N, C-alpha and C positions, 0 to 999 in steps of 0.2 A: 909714284905720285903720292902725295899726302891724302889723307882721308877727306879733308875739307875740299881739296881741289877735285878729287874724284866725284864727290857728291855734287859740287857745282856743275861739273861737266854733265852728269846724269840729269840734273834738274834742267839744264839748258836744252837737253835733247828731248826729254819726255814730260817736263813739267814737274812742279813740286810734289803734288799729291801722288802722282804715279811713281815718281822717283822713290818716295818714302815707302810706298807699297812694295815696289820691286826689291829694294834693298832689304826690307824686313823679311820678305819671303826668302831671299838668298841667304840672309843671316840665319834664319831658322833652319834652312837646309844645311848650312855649314855646322851649326850646333849639333844637329842630328847625326850628321856624318861623323863628327868627332866622337860623339857618344857611342855610336855603333862600332867604330873602329876600336875604341877602348874596350868595349865589351867582347869583341871578337878576339882581341889580343890577350885578354885576361886568362890566366890559368888558375885552376883550383888552388886555394890557399896562398895565392901570391898576388901582390899588387903589381899590375903591369906598369912599366915605365912608359910614359908617353911624352911627346913633345908638346909644349904649350904653343898654340898658334893664336894669331889675332884673327878671330872669325869675322869681325867687322871688316877688317882690311880685305880678307878673302872674299867676302860678300860684295864689297864695293868693286873689287877687281873683276869679279864674275859679271856683275851687271854692266860695268863699263865696257867689257869685252863684247858682250852681246849687243849693246847699243852701237858700238863701233862696227860690228858686222852688219847691223841693220841699216846703217847710214851710208 
C-alpha cells in the first residue's frame, strides 16, 4: 500500500491526532532500530555496509498491522 493510503486507513481507525502520534512513535522506533543495527554491525576501522530502508513506510506498516489486529 502507498504511504498516503496507509495513513488514511489509520486516521479512519483511530482519528487524525492519534494516528499522527502513533506513526511518529513507530517512526522513532524504526530510526532507533536502524541506528542500533548499524552500530552493532560496525567493526573497528571499517564502515559497515547497510541497506537503506524507508523507515516511514515501515512505521506506517507497523501501525496499520496493529490497528488491523485491534479491529
